[in-house]
C-alpha positions in Angstrom: -0.1 0.0 0.1 1.2 3.5 -0.7 -0.2 6.7 0.3 0.6 10.4 -0.5 -0.2 12.7 2.4 0.2 16.3 1.2 0.0 20.0 3.3 -0.8 23.0 1.7 2.1 24.1 -0.4 3.1 26.5 -3.0 1.0 26.1 -5.8 2.4 24.6 -8.9 0.9 23.5 -12.6 0.0 20.4 -13.9 3.9 18.6 -14.1 5.4 18.8 -10.9 3.8 16.4 -8.4 2.1 14.4 -11.4 2.3 10.7 -11.6 4.4 10.9 -15.0 6.3 8.1 -16.0 9.9 8.0 -16.0 11.7 9.6 -19.3 14.4 6.6 -19.2 11.7 4.0 -18.7 11.4 2.6 -22.0 15.5 2.4 -22.7 15.8 0.8 -19.4 12.9 -1.8 -19.8 13.9 -2.6 -23.6 17.8 -2.8 -22.8 18.5 0.2 -24.8 20.0 2.0 -22.0 23.8 2.6 -22.2 26.4 2.2 -19.2 29.9 2.5 -19.1 29.8 -1.5 -19.4 28.7 -1.0 -22.7 31.3 1.5 -23.7 33.4 0.1 -26.5 36.1 1.8 -28.6 38.1 0.9 -31.6 41.0 -1.0 -30.7 40.2 -1.5 -27.1 42.3 -3.9 -24.8 41.1 -5.1 -21.6 42.8 -5.1 -18.0 43.2 -7.4 -15.4 44.8 -6.8 -11.7 46.7 -8.9 -9.8 46.1 -8.4 -5.9 47.8 -9.0 -2.8 46.8 -12.5 -1.0 48.4 -11.0 2.2 46.9 -8.6 4.7 50.1 -6.8 5.2 53.4 -7.5 3.4 56.6 -5.8 2.1 56.7 -6.3 -1.6 60.7 -7.6 -2.2 60.3 -7.8 -6.1 58.1 -8.3 -9.0 59.0 -10.4 -12.0 56.7 -9.4 -14.8 58.7 -10.5 -17.7 56.7 -13.8 -18.8 53.8 -12.0 -19.0 54.9 -9.1 -21.2 56.3 -12.2 -23.5 52.7 -13.5 -23.7 51.1 -13.0 -27.1 48.4 -10.6 -26.8 49.8 -8.6 -23.6 50.1 -5.1 -24.7 51.1 -3.1 -21.5 52.0 -4.2 -17.6 51.9 -1.8 -14.7 53.7 -1.9 -11.3 54.0 0.3 -8.6 57.5 1.3 -10.2 55.7 2.5 -13.1 53.0 4.9 -11.0 55.9 5.9 -8.4 55.8 9.2 -9.4 52.1 9.8 -9.3 50.4 11.6 -6.8 48.2 9.5 -4.0 44.5 10.0 -3.9 41.3 10.2 -1.0 39.0 12.7 0.3 40.6 14.7 2.6 43.8 12.1 3.3 45.6 11.1 0.1 46.9 7.9 1.4 46.3 5.4 -1.5 48.5 4.8 -4.5 47.5 4.0 -8.1 49.1 0.5 -7.4 50.7 -0.8 -4.2 54.3 0.8 -4.1 56.4 -1.2 -1.4 53.7 -2.4 0.9 50.2 -4.2 0.5 48.0 -3.3 3.5 44.7 -5.4 2.7 44.1 -9.0 1.1 43.0 -7.4 -2.1 45.4 -4.6 -2.8 46.1 -4.1 -6.3 49.7 -4.9 -7.1 50.1 -5.3 -10.6 48.3 -4.8 -13.8 48.1 -6.1 -17.2 46.1 -4.7 -20.7 45.7 -7.6 -23.3 43.7 -8.0 -26.1 41.1 -9.8 -24.3 40.3 -10.6 -20.7 41.0 -14.3 -21.0 44.9 -13.5 -22.2 45.1 -10.8 -19.6 44.1 -13.5 -16.8 46.5 -15.5 -18.3 49.3 -13.1 -18.0 48.4 -12.5 -14.3 49.3 -16.2 -13.8 52.7 -16.0 -15.4 53.5 -12.7 -12.8 56.0 -13.4 -9.7 55.7 -11.5 -6.5 58.1 -11.9 -3.7 56.4 -10.8 -0.3 57.7 -10.4 3.2 54.9 -10.9 5.5 54.4 -8.0 8.3 52.2 -7.9 11.3 48.6 -7.0 10.7 45.8 -5.7 12.8 42.1 -6.5 11.5 39.9 -5.0 14.4 39.2 -1.4 15.9 40.4 -2.0 19.4 43.6 -3.7 18.2 44.4 -1.1 15.8 44.1 2.0 17.9 46.6 -0.3 20.5 49.6 1.7 20.5 52.0 -1.4 20.3 50.1 -2.6 17.3 51.9 -2.0 13.9 51.5 1.2 12.3 49.6 0.7 9.1 50.9 4.1 7.1 54.3 4.8 8.6 54.7 7.9 6.5 52.4 11.2 7.1 50.7 11.9 3.9 48.8 15.0 2.4 45.8 15.9 4.5 43.4 18.6 4.7 41.0 19.7 7.3 37.7 22.0 6.4 37.1 25.1 8.1 34.7 24.3 10.6 32.9 26.6 12.7 31.9 27.0 16.6 32.4 23.7 18.5 33.4 21.7 15.7 37.1 20.8 15.0 38.6 17.8 12.9 41.8 16.6 13.0 44.1 14.0 10.8 46.2 11.2 12.2 45.1 11.9 15.7 46.2 9.0 17.3 47.8 5.6 16.3 46.2 4.3 12.9 43.5 7.1 13.1 43.5 8.7 9.7 40.6 11.3 10.8 38.9 12.6 14.0 35.9 14.8 14.2 34.6 16.5 17.4 31.4 18.6 17.9 30.6 19.8 21.4 27.7 22.5 22.4 26.2 23.2 25.6 27.8 23.8 29.1 29.2 20.8 30.8 27.4 21.8 34.3 24.2 20.5 33.0 25.3 16.9 34.0 24.4 17.9 37.5 20.8 18.3 36.6 20.6 14.5 35.7 18.7 12.1 37.5 20.2 9.3 35.8 23.2 8.6 33.5 23.2 5.6 31.5 26.5 4.4 29.0 25.7 1.8 26.2 27.9 0.3 23.7 26.6 -0.8 20.3 28.2 -2.2 17.3 27.1 -2.0 13.7 27.9 -4.7 11.0 30.0 -4.2 7.6 27.7 -4.3 4.5 28.8 -4.4 0.6 27.0 -1.6 -1.7 25.6 -4.8 -4.3 25.4 -2.2 -7.1 24.9 -4.1 -10.1 27.2 -2.7 -12.4 30.7 -3.2 -11.4 33.6 -0.5 -11.0 34.3 -0.1 -14.8 36.3 2.4 -16.8 37.4 2.9 -20.3 40.4 5.3 -20.9 42.2 6.7 -23.7 45.1 8.6 -22.6 48.6 9.7 -23.1 51.0 11.9 -21.1 49.4 14.7 -22.0 45.6 14.2 -22.6 43.2 11.9 -20.5 39.6 10.8 -21.8 37.7 8.5 -19.8 34.3 6.8 -19.6 33.4 6.0 -16.0 30.9 4.7 -13.9 30.7 7.5 -11.1 28.4 9.6 -9.1 30.5 12.8 -9.3 32.5 13.3 -12.7 34.1 16.6 -11.5 35.1 14.9 -8.3 37.0 12.2 -10.4 38.4 15.0 -12.7 39.8 16.8 -9.8 41.5 13.6 -8.5 42.8 12.3 -11.9 44.4 16.0 -12.6 45.7 15.7 -9.0 47.3 12.1 -9.6 48.5 12.3 -13.2 49.6 16.0 -12.7 47.6 17.6 -15.2 45.4 20.6 -15.6 41.7 20.1 -15.3 41.3 21.1 -19.2 43.5 18.0 -20.4 41.4 15.3 -18.4 37.9 14.7 -19.7 35.4 12.7 -18.0 32.3 11.1 -19.7 29.6 9.7 -16.9 27.0 7.5 -18.8 24.0 6.0 -17.0 24.9 4.3 -13.9 24.0 0.8 -13.0 23.9 1.7 -9.2 26.2 3.3 -6.8 24.8 3.8 -3.4 27.7 6.1 -2.4 30.8 3.6 -3.6 31.1 5.5 -6.9 32.3 8.5 -5.7 36.4 8.4 -5.8 38.5 6.5 -8.2 38.5 2.6 -8.1 39.1 1.4 -12.1 39.9 5.0 -13.5 43.4 5.4 -12.9 44.5 1.7 -13.5 42.9 2.1 -17.0 44.4 5.5 -17.7 48.1 4.1 -16.4 47.8 1.3 -19.0 46.4 3.3 -21.8 49.2 5.5 -21.4 51.8 2.6 -21.4 49.9 1.1 -24.2 50.7 4.3 -26.3 47.3 5.7 -26.1 45.1 2.6 -26.9 42.0 2.6 -25.1 41.9 0.3 -22.3 38.8 -1.0 -20.3 38.9 -2.3 -16.9 35.8 -3.6 -15.8 36.2 -5.4 -12.3 34.5 -8.5 -11.5 32.0 -8.9 -8.5 34.3 -10.5 -6.5 37.1 -7.5 -7.1 34.2 -5.1 -6.0 33.7 -6.6 -2.9 37.4 -6.4 -2.2 37.5 -2.7 -3.1 35.0 -1.0 -0.9 32.5 -1.6 1.7 30.6 0.1 4.4 31.9 1.0 7.8 31.9 -1.1 10.8 31.4 0.5 14.0 31.9 0.8 17.7 29.3 3.3 19.2 29.4 4.0 22.9 26.9 6.6 24.3 26.9 8.1 27.7 23.5 9.7 28.2 21.8 12.1 31.1 18.1 11.8 31.7 15.6 13.0 34.3 13.3 10.7 36.1 10.5 12.0 34.0 12.3 11.2 31.1 13.6 14.7 29.8 17.0 14.3 27.8 19.6 16.3 29.3 22.9 15.5 27.9 24.5 13.1 25.2 28.2 12.0 25.3 29.2 10.0 21.8 32.6 8.1 21.4 32.4 6.6 17.9 34.8 4.4 15.9 34.8 3.4 12.6 36.8 0.8 10.8 38.0 2.8 7.8 40.0 -0.3 6.4 43.3 0.0 4.7 43.0 3.7 2.9 41.0 6.7 3.8 38.8 6.8 0.7 35.7 8.9 2.1 36.1 7.9 5.4 36.8 11.3 6.7 33.6 12.7 5.4 31.7 9.7 7.1 33.5 10.2 10.0 32.4 13.7 10.3 28.7 12.8 9.5 28.5 9.9 11.9 29.8 12.0 14.7 27.5 14.9 13.8 24.4 12.9 13.8 24.8 11.5 17.2 22.0 14.0 18.6 19.6 12.0 16.4 16.3 14.0 16.4 16.1 15.0 20.0 16.4 18.1 22.2 19.6 18.2 24.2 21.0 21.0 26.6 24.7 19.4 25.6 26.1 17.4 23.3 29.6 16.0 23.2 30.7 14.1 20.2 33.9 12.5 18.9 34.1 10.1 16.0 37.5 8.6 14.9 38.2 6.6 11.6 40.7 4.1 12.4 42.7 2.2 9.6 42.9 -1.6 9.7 44.2 -4.2 7.4 40.8 -4.9 5.7 39.1 -3.8 2.6 38.7 0.2 2.5 35.6 1.5 3.3 33.7 4.6 1.9 30.5 6.4 1.6 27.3 4.6 1.6 23.8 5.1 1.6 23.0 7.2 4.7 26.6 8.3 4.7 27.0 7.9 8.8 23.5 8.4 9.4 23.0 4.4 9.6 25.3 4.0 12.4 24.3 7.2 14.3 20.6 6.1 14.0 21.2 2.6 15.2 22.9 3.6 18.3 20.9 7.0 19.2 17.6 4.9 18.8 18.6 1.8 20.4 19.7 3.8 23.5 16.3 5.4 23.4 14.7 2.2 23.9 17.1 1.3 26.6 16.3 4.3 28.6 12.7 3.7 28.3 12.9 0.2 29.4 14.9 1.5 32.5 12.7 4.4 33.3 9.6 2.1 32.9 8.5 4.5 30.0 6.8 3.8 26.4 9.5 4.1 23.7 7.0 5.7 21.8 5.9 8.5 24.6 9.6 9.0 25.4 10.6 9.7 21.9 7.4 12.4 21.7 8.7 13.9 24.7 11.9 14.8 23.5 11.3 15.1 19.8 12.6 18.5 18.6 9.6 20.8 17.1 9.2 22.0 13.5 11.3 25.0 13.3 13.6 24.5 16.1 17.3 24.6 15.7 19.1 21.3 15.3 22.2 22.8 17.2 23.1 26.4 17.4 24.0 28.1 14.0 22.1 25.1 11.8 19.1 25.0 9.7 16.2 24.8 11.6 13.9 21.4 11.6 11.8 21.7 8.8 9.3 18.5 9.2 7.1 18.2 11.9 8.5 14.9 13.6 5.8 14.1 16.1 3.3 13.9 13.2 5.6 11.3 11.3 6.0 9.4 14.1 2.3 9.3 15.1 1.7 8.5 11.4 3.5 5.3 11.2 2.6 4.0 14.7 -1.1 4.8 13.7 -1.1 2.7 10.5 0.5 -0.4 11.8 -1.8 -0.2 14.7 1.3 0.4 17.5 -1.1 2.1 20.1 -3.3 -0.7 20.2 -1.4 -3.7 19.9 -2.0 -6.9 21.8 1.2 -8.0 23.6 1.4 -12.0 23.0 4.9 -13.7 23.4 7.0 -13.7 20.4 5.3 -11.0 18.5 5.9 -7.4 19.1 5.8 -3.8 17.5 8.5 -1.1 17.0 8.8 2.5 15.9 11.8 4.5 15.2 12.9 8.0 13.6 16.2 8.4 11.8 17.0 12.4 10.8 20.3 13.4 9.0 21.4 16.8 7.4 20.9 16.5 3.7 22.2 18.2 0.4 25.8 18.1 1.1 28.2 20.8 3.0 28.7 24.2 1.2 27.8 22.1 -2.1 27.8 24.1 -5.3 25.7 23.3 -8.4 25.3 24.6 -11.9 22.6 24.1 -14.7 22.0 25.4 -18.1 18.9 25.6 -20.0 18.5 26.2 -24.0 15.8 26.7 -26.2 15.8 26.5 -29.7 14.3 28.3 -32.7 11.0 25.8 -32.4 11.0 25.3 -28.8 13.0 22.1 -28.1 14.4 22.4 -24.8 17.9 20.8 -23.7 18.8 20.6 -20.1 22.5 20.6 -19.5 23.6 19.4 -15.8 25.6 17.1 -14.6 23.6 15.1 -12.0 24.0 11.5 -12.7 21.3 9.1 -13.3 22.0 6.3 -11.3 18.4 4.8 -11.0 16.5 7.5 -8.6 14.8 9.0 -11.4 16.7 11.8 -11.1 17.0 13.0 -14.8 13.1 12.9 -15.3 12.5 14.9 -12.2 15.0 17.6 -13.5 13.1 17.8 -16.6 9.8 17.8 -15.0 11.2 20.9 -12.9 12.0 22.5 -16.5 8.6 21.5 -18.4 7.1 23.0 -15.4 8.4 26.3 -15.6 8.3 26.6 -19.1 5.0 25.2 -19.6 5.8 22.2 -21.9 5.8 18.4 -21.7 8.5 16.8 -20.2 9.2 14.6 -22.8 10.2 17.9 -25.0 13.2 18.3 -22.7 16.4 16.4 -23.6 18.8 15.6 -20.9 22.1 16.4 -22.3 25.0 13.7 -21.9 27.4 14.3 -19.0 30.9 15.2 -19.7 33.4 17.4 -17.9 34.4 19.3 -21.1 30.9 20.3 -21.6 28.6 20.1 -18.5 28.1 22.8 -16.0 29.6 22.0 -12.8 28.3 19.8 -10.2 30.1 18.3 -6.9 28.7 15.1 -7.1 25.3 13.3 -7.1 25.2 12.2 -3.1 23.6 13.5 0.2 20.1 13.5 -1.3 21.2 16.8 -2.6 19.4 15.8 -6.6 16.2 17.8 -5.9 17.1 20.1 -3.2 20.4 21.7 -4.9 20.6 20.5 -8.2 16.8 21.2 -8.4 17.6 24.9 -7.5 20.1 25.2 -10.3 18.0 23.7 -12.7 14.4 25.9 -12.1 16.5 28.9 -12.0 18.2 28.3 -15.2 14.6 27.4 -16.6 13.3 30.5 -15.1 16.3 32.7 -16.9 15.5 30.8 -20.3 11.8 31.8 -20.0 12.8 35.5 -19.0 15.2 35.5 -22.0 12.5 34.5 -24.3 9.5 36.8 -23.2 12.0 40.0 -23.3 13.0 39.1 -26.7 9.3 38.5 -27.6 8.2 42.0 -25.8 10.9 43.6 -28.0 9.5 42.1 -31.2 6.1 42.9 -30.4 6.8 46.4 -28.7 5.2 45.3 -25.6 6.0 45.1 -22.1 7.5 41.7 -21.0 5.1 41.6 -18.0 2.3 41.5 -20.2 3.3 38.4 -22.0 2.9 34.6 -20.9 4.4 31.9 -22.4 2.1 29.0 -23.5 3.7 25.9 -25.3 6.0 27.9 -27.9 3.7 30.9 -28.3 3.4 33.8 -26.4 0.1 35.3 -25.3 -0.5 39.1 -24.9 -2.9 40.9 -22.3 -5.8 40.8 -24.4 -5.0 36.7 -25.0 -3.6 37.0 -28.6 -1.0 34.3 -29.4 2.0 34.9 -31.3 3.9 31.8 -32.4 7.5 32.0 -31.3 9.2 30.4 -34.2 8.0 33.1 -36.6 9.3 35.9 -34.3 12.7 34.2 -34.3 13.0 33.8 -37.9 11.8 37.0 -39.0 15.0 38.5 -36.9 17.5 35.6 -37.1 16.6 34.2 -40.3 16.3 30.6 -41.5 19.1 29.3 -39.1 17.2 30.8 -36.0 18.8 31.2 -32.5 18.8 29.6 -29.1 17.7 31.0 -26.0 19.8 30.3 -23.1 19.5 30.4 -18.9 22.1 29.5 -16.6 21.3 28.7 -12.9 23.4 28.2 -9.6 23.1 27.6 -6.3 24.6 27.1 -3.0 23.8 27.3 0.6 25.7 30.6 2.1 28.4 29.9 4.1 28.0 30.8 7.3 30.7 31.6 10.4 28.0 30.5 12.9 27.3 27.3 11.3 29.2 24.3 12.5 29.8 22.6 9.3 31.1 25.6 7.3 27.5 26.1 5.9 23.6 25.2 7.4 22.6 22.0 5.8 20.0 22.7 2.7 17.5 20.3 4.4 16.6 17.6 7.1 16.0 14.1 5.5 13.8 12.2 8.0 12.6 8.9 8.2 9.9 7.0 10.3 9.3 3.4 10.4 7.1 1.0 12.3 7.7 -2.7 12.3 6.1 -5.6 13.4 8.0 -9.0 13.9 7.3 -12.6 15.2 10.5 -14.3 16.9 11.1 -18.2 17.0 11.9 -18.3 20.7 13.8 -21.7 20.0 16.0 -20.6 17.1 16.1 -16.8 17.2 14.8 -16.4 13.6 13.0 -13.0 13.4 10.2 -12.9 10.7 9.1 -9.4 9.6 4.9 -9.4 9.4 4.5 -5.8 9.1 6.4 -3.0 7.8 5.5 0.9 7.6 7.8 3.7 6.4 7.9 7.3 5.5 9.5 10.2 4.4 8.7 13.9 3.7 9.3 14.9 0.2 8.7 18.5 1.1 7.1 18.8 -2.2 6.5 15.7 -4.5 7.8 16.2 -7.9 7.5 12.7 -9.1 5.0 10.5 -7.3 6.6 6.8 -8.4 9.9 8.4 -7.9 9.4 9.7 -4.6 7.8 6.1 -3.7 10.9 4.2 -5.5 13.4 6.2 -3.1 11.6 5.6 0.3 11.0 1.7 -0.2 14.3 1.1 -2.1 16.0 2.7 1.3 13.8 0.6 3.4 15.0 -2.5 2.0 18.3 -1.4 1.9 17.7 -1.1 5.8 16.4 -4.3 6.1 19.2 -6.0 4.6 21.2 -4.0 7.3 19.1 -5.3 10.0 18.4 -9.1 9.7 21.1 -10.5 7.0 23.9 -8.4 5.4 27.4 -8.8 7.0 31.0 -8.9 5.5 32.6 -11.5 7.2 36.6 -11.4 7.9 39.0 -14.4 9.1 42.8 -13.2 9.6 41.8 -10.2 7.1 40.6 -12.7 4.4 37.2 -11.9 3.3 35.2 -14.7 3.3 31.9 -14.1 1.6 33.2 -11.6 -1.3 31.1 -13.1 -3.6 27.4 -12.5 -4.5 26.4 -16.2 -3.9 27.8 -16.2 -0.5 26.8 -12.6 0.5 23.0 -12.7 2.1 20.8 -9.4 0.8 17.1 -9.6 1.2 15.1 -11.7 -1.4 11.5 -10.9 -2.4 10.2 -13.7 0.3 12.1 -11.5 2.9 9.5 -8.5 2.3 6.5 -8.7 4.4 3.2 -9.1 2.8 2.0 -5.8 4.5 4.6 -3.2 3.2 3.4 0.3 3.5 5.2 3.5 2.2 3.8 6.8 2.9 5.2 9.8 1.2 4.5 12.7 3.4 4.9 16.3 1.4 4.8 18.9 4.6 5.8 21.4 2.2 8.6 23.3 4.4 11.7 22.1 2.3 14.3 24.3 0.6 14.2 22.8 -2.8 12.3 24.2 -5.7 8.6 24.3 -5.0 9.2 23.4 -1.5 10.7 20.0 -2.1 13.2 18.2 -0.3 15.8 15.4 -1.0 14.6 11.9 -0.7 16.6 8.2 -0.8 18.3 8.0 2.4 16.0 8.8 5.3 14.0 5.7 5.4 16.9 3.6 5.6 17.7 5.1 8.9 14.8 3.7 11.3 14.3 0.3 9.9 17.2 -1.8 12.1 16.1 0.2 15.2 12.4 -0.1 14.5 12.6 -3.9 14.0 15.1 -4.3 17.4 12.7 -2.5 19.4 10.0 -4.7 18.0 12.2 -7.9 18.9 12.4 -6.3 22.5 8.6 -5.8 22.5 8.1 -9.5 21.6 10.6 -11.2 24.0 12.2 -8.6 26.2 15.6 -9.3 24.6 17.6 -6.2 23.9 19.8 -6.0 20.9 22.7 -4.0 20.6 24.6 -5.3 17.5 23.8 -5.8 13.8 22.7 -7.6 12.1 20.2 -9.4 14.3 21.0 -13.2 12.7 19.1 -15.9 14.4 22.5 -16.8 16.4 22.6 -13.3 17.9 18.9 -13.0 18.8 19.1 -16.5 20.3 21.9 -15.2 22.4 19.8 -12.4 23.5 17.0 -14.4 24.1 19.2 -16.6 26.6 20.5 -13.3 28.6 16.5 -12.5 29.4 16.5 -12.8 32.9 20.0 -12.9 33.8 22.7 -10.7 34.4 24.5 -11.3 30.7 23.2 -8.2 29.1 22.0 -7.5 25.4 23.7 -8.8 22.6 
């Protein structure tokens, strides 16, 4: 069941908010859509990579002579060949194109080969001999932080820290094997004296794979002076920046094409396949090289962050929240990638959706000899919401209160500041919580052994930090519209939504708007498709560009008709004057510019204004909220959890495309379901044991409950076009804590670790009634 609940918002025309089909639907269902995996170039070679079998080792020697002698092999690349190149990473530049002198995890790329086909390239890998000296390794957070453990990155690398605002600070390499540390503090320390109770709890969070269907794949044509690359990326301009830095070329010598994306979920921000494909192409005298990883290689390239989260919370006997200290450690794996940004967000979001007099949050990214971790849907908010919401349930139990009522008592109000200097809350949090609770029947539930219900809320700052976006709209002589912006289409329907915004402004149909192909030479700048920023950030730029293009048309028509532009309106590809007389624009254009015609252009730009009062450089663009309610049945003998009902809701602010909003909410909820019950990467001595799709458990169709309800709210308070807000991550945040509360409601067992596998639930059941604690 799905529903739209819409508040009174700014009136719009027939396009925005409609249930129009996606513009890419026919292409995709007929198989005509083109992705990076489909790119083919004349004379293209194929790349394969030899990866480290050791978690930590020194490279003593590499012999590639037999591989080079194999017929069909055109290029071989080793660490010595890329030693002069810069390293890459978001804040911390610690990852080389190939391992230089040391490998730091099982799967670290060591040697790359380009050959006439993948079979030959794979055969060449078998001929390469690498001699290693095994080094001590550390695989978990606590061991890595021990000052006596091996230092994984002995050399201090290039690193940057943002210009934070009041109460906020960041540090690189602040402790042993810590690549980044984020701190946020507000409110007086003295409020702890007001607390009637102080509770401390520790929670753990498992590690997931992104499971995007299209692997990391790039096709490069490169020389020492020029790079052109087609790549599966969410952030073409970020990739250009990284590649220009790595290869020492100016931006105008690096051209990045970004076709449709076969899934990303945060994984496709930084370089993965790009630099290796480029390096091989350079060694192959500019021949194009395609590096398409296998699914197993994707598992060995990037993961979500495992986490340990300790919360110390002070409350009054009546349930009023007073203060919260958070200490969070994220497993960054062997290289930083986007870990510093995830560390920042996890630390900042530990307050949850609640009112506090004091917040003290520290989050550290810890380097281990495991697969690197990076951005993942929810971006630190999943870890923060799990611990924050779970402790609310534990506090409620200790105080003898309803978890639902304790939440309502402490939730922030609409318009209330999240923290000083930050954007006020732009959703009615209590309305949403009551909505999902009422829909599932939470307040009237009948308590029966083994069956229970739970509710939860997740909240994250959305739209990116200090993020700029540009857009361009062109209208041809006959009224055809071209939208040029770098929002990546990765399945979320972003291109369709942008075209709907343009069509709404110009009074045409969305099918009349063409979304131009993305490449960094011609597309206006965008920092990346992330943080649910498409509608709220790029949408603002797109709407502005469309309005400027429309203004250019009306100003031109007014000049030709000797009227004031305010007297004219655009109807289709005609202007109407104040008397209702229509004037076809094609005729007005041709009579002035001749048979070749003309184009009208509008440029749009949006960026949140920097503020010295904001903790994170600039106030967030909007708050992304997710509400969830779950009903479960728990097998008391085995610990198996069966989800009976799931209700999820997000606030779109203003719905742009109904089916798109529904897809984002429901898709995120299924991600949360996997996180809650199934998904977990399992390591043994640094070896990833389930690094293939057949061994990695994700939610199946049979795991989706028969009663699965999504409710799209449109409360009308968003900062995007027409009052819209971003969607796509919010409803992932509350799923796991809602299910955990339902398990506790059913059995009395309080889960503190994810995923809630039958074994973990069974152990928690055994702890009920004794002093063993929660699991």
